[in-house]
Biotite code that builds the C-alpha atoms (Angstrom):
import biotite.structure as struc

atoms = struc.array([
    struc.Atom([4.199, -17.385, 60.768], chain_id="A", res_id=1, res_name="MET", atom_name="CA", element="C"),
    struc.Atom([2.458, -13.724, 61.551], chain_id="A", res_id=2, res_name="ARG", atom_name="CA", element="C"),
    struc.Atom([5.268, -11.542, 59.877], chain_id="A", res_id=3, res_name="ARG", atom_name="CA", element="C"),
    struc.Atom([4.144, -12.925, 56.507], chain_id="A", res_id=4, res_name="ASN", atom_name="CA", element="C"),
    struc.Atom([0.604, -11.935, 56.902], chain_id="A", res_id=5, res_name="HIS", atom_name="CA", element="C"),
    struc.Atom([-0.747, -10.137, 54.144], chain_id="A", res_id=6, res_name="GLY", atom_name="CA", element="C"),
    struc.Atom([2.707, -10.757, 51.840], chain_id="A", res_id=7, res_name="GLN", atom_name="CA", element="C"),
    struc.Atom([0.780, -12.939, 49.164], chain_id="A", res_id=8, res_name="ALA", atom_name="CA", element="C"),
    struc.Atom([-1.744, -9.774, 48.764], chain_id="A", res_id=9, res_name="SER", atom_name="CA", element="C"),
    struc.Atom([1.414, -7.327, 48.340], chain_id="A", res_id=10, res_name="ILE", atom_name="CA", element="C"),
    struc.Atom([3.067, -9.341, 46.082], chain_id="A", res_id=11, res_name="GLU", atom_name="CA", element="C"),
    struc.Atom([0.170, -10.187, 43.836], chain_id="A", res_id=12, res_name="LEU", atom_name="CA", element="C"),
    struc.Atom([-0.390, -5.883, 43.831], chain_id="A", res_id=13, res_name="LEU", atom_name="CA", element="C"),
    struc.Atom([3.470, -5.710, 42.741], chain_id="A", res_id=14, res_name="ALA", atom_name="CA", element="C"),
    struc.Atom([2.782, -8.306, 39.614], chain_id="A", res_id=15, res_name="ALA", atom_name="CA", element="C"),
    struc.Atom([-0.457, -6.924, 38.779], chain_id="A", res_id=16, res_name="VAL", atom_name="CA", element="C"),
    struc.Atom([1.232, -3.306, 38.734], chain_id="A", res_id=17, res_name="ALA", atom_name="CA", element="C"),
    struc.Atom([3.859, -4.434, 36.562], chain_id="A", res_id=18, res_name="LEU", atom_name="CA", element="C"),
    struc.Atom([1.953, -6.542, 34.097], chain_id="A", res_id=19, res_name="LEU", atom_name="CA", element="C"),
    struc.Atom([-0.335, -3.222, 33.910], chain_id="A", res_id=20, res_name="LEU", atom_name="CA", element="C"),
    struc.Atom([2.976, -1.142, 33.183], chain_id="A", res_id=21, res_name="VAL", atom_name="CA", element="C"),
    struc.Atom([4.283, -4.141, 30.575], chain_id="A", res_id=22, res_name="VAL", atom_name="CA", element="C"),
    struc.Atom([0.786, -3.907, 28.696], chain_id="A", res_id=23, res_name="ALA", atom_name="CA", element="C"),
    struc.Atom([0.591, 0.114, 28.121], chain_id="A", res_id=24, res_name="GLY", atom_name="CA", element="C"),
    struc.Atom([4.288, 0.093, 27.327], chain_id="A", res_id=25, res_name="GLY", atom_name="CA", element="C"),
    struc.Atom([2.990, -2.653, 24.617], chain_id="A", res_id=26, res_name="SER", atom_name="CA", element="C"),
    struc.Atom([0.399, -1.018, 23.744], chain_id="A", res_id=27, res_name="TRP", atom_name="CA", element="C"),
    struc.Atom([2.226, 2.545, 23.120], chain_id="A", res_id=28, res_name="GLN", atom_name="CA", element="C"),
    struc.Atom([4.660, 0.272, 20.636], chain_id="A", res_id=29, res_name="LEU", atom_name="CA", element="C"),
    struc.Atom([2.030, -0.856, 18.761], chain_id="A", res_id=30, res_name="ALA", atom_name="CA", element="C"),
    struc.Atom([0.854, 2.755, 18.582], chain_id="A", res_id=31, res_name="ALA", atom_name="CA", element="C"),
    struc.Atom([4.127, 4.140, 16.984], chain_id="A", res_id=32, res_name="ILE", atom_name="CA", element="C"),
    struc.Atom([4.100, 1.173, 14.497], chain_id="A", res_id=33, res_name="GLY", atom_name="CA", element="C"),
    struc.Atom([0.821, 1.989, 13.338], chain_id="A", res_id=34, res_name="ASN", atom_name="CA", element="C"),
    struc.Atom([1.916, 5.852, 13.296], chain_id="A", res_id=35, res_name="ALA", atom_name="CA", element="C"),
    struc.Atom([5.136, 4.864, 11.196], chain_id="A", res_id=36, res_name="ALA", atom_name="CA", element="C"),
    struc.Atom([3.054, 3.190, 8.889], chain_id="A", res_id=37, res_name="THR", atom_name="CA", element="C"),
    struc.Atom([0.286, 5.799, 8.530], chain_id="A", res_id=38, res_name="LEU", atom_name="CA", element="C"),
    struc.Atom([3.605, 8.167, 7.753], chain_id="A", res_id=39, res_name="ALA", atom_name="CA", element="C"),
    struc.Atom([4.871, 5.907, 4.754], chain_id="A", res_id=40, res_name="GLN", atom_name="CA", element="C"),
    struc.Atom([1.190, 5.738, 3.481], chain_id="A", res_id=41, res_name="ASN", atom_name="CA", element="C"),
    struc.Atom([0.772, 9.489, 3.640], chain_id="A", res_id=42, res_name="ALA", atom_name="CA", element="C"),
    struc.Atom([4.433, 9.917, 1.626], chain_id="A", res_id=43, res_name="ALA", atom_name="CA", element="C"),
    struc.Atom([3.104, 7.095, -1.102], chain_id="A", res_id=44, res_name="ARG", atom_name="CA", element="C"),
    struc.Atom([-0.371, 9.165, -1.571], chain_id="A", res_id=45, res_name="VAL", atom_name="CA", element="C"),
    struc.Atom([1.343, 12.883, -1.633], chain_id="A", res_id=46, res_name="ALA", atom_name="CA", element="C"),
    struc.Atom([3.830, 11.156, -4.124], chain_id="A", res_id=47, res_name="ALA", atom_name="CA", element="C"),
    struc.Atom([0.852, 10.253, -6.478], chain_id="A", res_id=48, res_name="ARG", atom_name="CA", element="C"),
    struc.Atom([-0.965, 13.427, -6.246], chain_id="A", res_id=49, res_name="ALA", atom_name="CA", element="C"),
    struc.Atom([2.740, 15.153, -6.707], chain_id="A", res_id=50, res_name="HIS", atom_name="CA", element="C"),
    struc.Atom([3.123, 12.944, -10.117], chain_id="A", res_id=51, res_name="ALA", atom_name="CA", element="C"),
    struc.Atom([-0.394, 14.240, -11.501], chain_id="A", res_id=52, res_name="VAL", atom_name="CA", element="C"),
    struc.Atom([0.474, 18.176, -10.621], chain_id="A", res_id=53, res_name="GLY", atom_name="CA", element="C"),
    struc.Atom([-2.140, 18.384, -7.051], chain_id="A", res_id=54, res_name="ASP", atom_name="CA", element="C"),
    struc.Atom([-1.360, 19.337, -3.983], chain_id="A", res_id=55, res_name="ASP", atom_name="CA", element="C"),
    struc.Atom([1.146, 16.836, -1.992], chain_id="A", res_id=56, res_name="PRO", atom_name="CA", element="C"),
    struc.Atom([0.157, 18.442, 1.266], chain_id="A", res_id=57, res_name="PHE", atom_name="CA", element="C"),
    struc.Atom([-3.393, 18.163, 0.762], chain_id="A", res_id=58, res_name="VAL", atom_name="CA", element="C"),
    struc.Atom([-3.285, 14.736, -0.245], chain_id="A", res_id=59, res_name="ALA", atom_name="CA", element="C"),
    struc.Atom([-0.770, 13.251, 2.661], chain_id="A", res_id=60, res_name="ALA", atom_name="CA", element="C"),
    struc.Atom([-3.186, 15.398, 5.188], chain_id="A", res_id=61, res_name="ARG", atom_name="CA", element="C"),
    struc.Atom([-6.472, 13.375, 3.644], chain_id="A", res_id=62, res_name="SER", atom_name="CA", element="C"),
    struc.Atom([-4.372, 9.981, 4.122], chain_id="A", res_id=63, res_name="ALA", atom_name="CA", element="C"),
    struc.Atom([-3.867, 10.886, 8.171], chain_id="A", res_id=64, res_name="LEU", atom_name="CA", element="C"),
    struc.Atom([-6.416, 10.697, 10.854], chain_id="A", res_id=65, res_name="PRO", atom_name="CA", element="C"),
    struc.Atom([-6.861, 14.011, 12.840], chain_id="A", res_id=66, res_name="THR", atom_name="CA", element="C"),
    struc.Atom([-4.728, 12.770, 15.619], chain_id="A", res_id=67, res_name="SER", atom_name="CA", element="C"),
    struc.Atom([-1.599, 12.765, 13.141], chain_id="A", res_id=68, res_name="LEU", atom_name="CA", element="C"),
    struc.Atom([-2.517, 15.847, 11.018], chain_id="A", res_id=69, res_name="ARG", atom_name="CA", element="C"),
    struc.Atom([-1.005, 18.435, 13.350], chain_id="A", res_id=70, res_name="GLY", atom_name="CA", element="C"),
    struc.Atom([2.617, 17.859, 13.073], chain_id="A", res_id=71, res_name="GLY", atom_name="CA", element="C"),
    struc.Atom([2.526, 16.973, 9.490], chain_id="A", res_id=72, res_name="LEU", atom_name="CA", element="C"),
    struc.Atom([5.080, 18.294, 7.267], chain_id="A", res_id=73, res_name="GLU", atom_name="CA", element="C"),
    struc.Atom([5.312, 17.368, 3.630], chain_id="A", res_id=74, res_name="VAL", atom_name="CA", element="C"),
    struc.Atom([8.776, 18.074, 1.328], chain_id="A", res_id=75, res_name="ARG", atom_name="CA", element="C"),
    struc.Atom([9.105, 17.143, -2.266], chain_id="A", res_id=76, res_name="THR", atom_name="CA", element="C"),
    struc.Atom([12.340, 17.375, -4.272], chain_id="A", res_id=77, res_name="ASN", atom_name="CA", element="C"),
    struc.Atom([12.995, 16.111, -7.609], chain_id="A", res_id=78, res_name="GLU", atom_name="CA", element="C"),
    struc.Atom([10.017, 13.410, -7.575], chain_id="A", res_id=79, res_name="GLY", atom_name="CA", element="C"),
    struc.Atom([10.662, 12.447, -4.067], chain_id="A", res_id=80, res_name="THR", atom_name="CA", element="C"),
    struc.Atom([8.526, 13.025, -1.410], chain_id="A", res_id=81, res_name="VAL", atom_name="CA", element="C"),
    struc.Atom([8.923, 13.247, 2.391], chain_id="A", res_id=82, res_name="ARG", atom_name="CA", element="C"),
    struc.Atom([6.733, 13.336, 5.064], chain_id="A", res_id=83, res_name="THR", atom_name="CA", element="C"),
    struc.Atom([7.336, 14.002, 8.702], chain_id="A", res_id=84, res_name="ARG", atom_name="CA", element="C"),
    struc.Atom([4.242, 13.139, 11.278], chain_id="A", res_id=85, res_name="VAL", atom_name="CA", element="C"),
    struc.Atom([4.612, 13.830, 14.939], chain_id="A", res_id=86, res_name="VAL", atom_name="CA", element="C"),
    struc.Atom([2.861, 11.280, 17.222], chain_id="A", res_id=87, res_name="ALA", atom_name="CA", element="C"),
    struc.Atom([2.188, 11.977, 20.629], chain_id="A", res_id=88, res_name="ARG", atom_name="CA", element="C"),
    struc.Atom([2.859, 8.523, 22.927], chain_id="A", res_id=89, res_name="VAL", atom_name="CA", element="C"),
    struc.Atom([2.466, 7.656, 26.633], chain_id="A", res_id=90, res_name="PHE", atom_name="CA", element="C"),
    struc.Atom([-0.598, 9.505, 26.817], chain_id="A", res_id=91, res_name="TRP", atom_name="CA", element="C"),
    struc.Atom([0.726, 12.878, 25.612], chain_id="A", res_id=92, res_name="GLY", atom_name="CA", element="C"),
    struc.Atom([4.071, 12.771, 27.644], chain_id="A", res_id=93, res_name="ALA", atom_name="CA", element="C"),
    struc.Atom([6.533, 12.358, 24.615], chain_id="A", res_id=94, res_name="ALA", atom_name="CA", element="C"),
    struc.Atom([6.408, 13.097, 21.012], chain_id="A", res_id=95, res_name="LYS", atom_name="CA", element="C"),
    struc.Atom([7.688, 10.864, 17.914], chain_id="A", res_id=96, res_name="VAL", atom_name="CA", element="C"),
    struc.Atom([8.814, 12.080, 14.700], chain_id="A", res_id=97, res_name="ASN", atom_name="CA", element="C"),
    struc.Atom([7.836, 9.431, 12.143], chain_id="A", res_id=98, res_name="LEU", atom_name="CA", element="C"),
    struc.Atom([9.082, 9.844, 8.731], chain_id="A", res_id=99, res_name="PHE", atom_name="CA", element="C"),
    struc.Atom([7.838, 8.792, 5.371], chain_id="A", res_id=100, res_name="GLY", atom_name="CA", element="C"),
    struc.Atom([9.371, 8.561, 1.536], chain_id="A", res_id=101, res_name="ARG", atom_name="CA", element="C"),
    struc.Atom([7.942, 7.761, -1.894], chain_id="A", res_id=102, res_name="ALA", atom_name="CA", element="C"),
    struc.Atom([8.953, 8.635, -4.857], chain_id="A", res_id=103, res_name="ALA", atom_name="CA", element="C"),
    struc.Atom([6.898, 8.330, -8.354], chain_id="A", res_id=104, res_name="LEU", atom_name="CA", element="C"),
    struc.Atom([8.568, 9.214, -11.750], chain_id="A", res_id=105, res_name="GLY", atom_name="CA", element="C"),
    struc.Atom([7.235, 8.375, -15.122], chain_id="A", res_id=106, res_name="ARG", atom_name="CA", element="C"),
    struc.Atom([7.125, 4.685, -16.164], chain_id="A", res_id=107, res_name="GLN", atom_name="CA", element="C"),
    struc.Atom([7.456, 2.922, -19.716], chain_id="A", res_id=108, res_name="ALA", atom_name="CA", element="C"),
    struc.Atom([4.410, 1.469, -20.792], chain_id="A", res_id=109, res_name="PRO", atom_name="CA", element="C"),
    struc.Atom([4.403, -2.423, -20.765], chain_id="A", res_id=110, res_name="PRO", atom_name="CA", element="C"),
    struc.Atom([5.848, -4.049, -23.676], chain_id="A", res_id=111, res_name="ALA", atom_name="CA", element="C"),
    struc.Atom([2.600, -5.331, -25.005], chain_id="A", res_id=112, res_name="PHE", atom_name="CA", element="C"),
    struc.Atom([1.030, -1.998, -24.898], chain_id="A", res_id=113, res_name="ALA", atom_name="CA", element="C"),
    struc.Atom([4.325, -0.647, -27.230], chain_id="A", res_id=114, res_name="ARG", atom_name="CA", element="C"),
    struc.Atom([3.816, 0.323, -30.834], chain_id="A", res_id=115, res_name="ARG", atom_name="CA", element="C"),
    struc.Atom([6.197, -1.322, -33.206], chain_id="A", res_id=116, res_name="THR", atom_name="CA", element="C"),
    struc.Atom([7.096, -0.475, -36.359], chain_id="A", res_id=117, res_name="ARG", atom_name="CA", element="C"),
])
């Protein structure tokens, strides 16, 4: 029995370490998901700005938190706006490119607002 003395402590330490790694990885995946949502929102804001003649880059930049503004790219092509945001994950050890796309075209007025002859 003397050989197993302390084995439970080592097993507990290994389980806690594994739990911390899994929790940290889950947190980072949630952060990536949040950044992807923010990239899509920035594209939507940029498309609105582009539709009314404002600068889409400035609009997209204003829709992002400071931590995601550094790697922002905005491209426009015939009414479609694409954004690329670089998110740092795993405490700065890796970078993930996240993309958003939005289009905002002219829409016909609602039927009740049209004039009929």
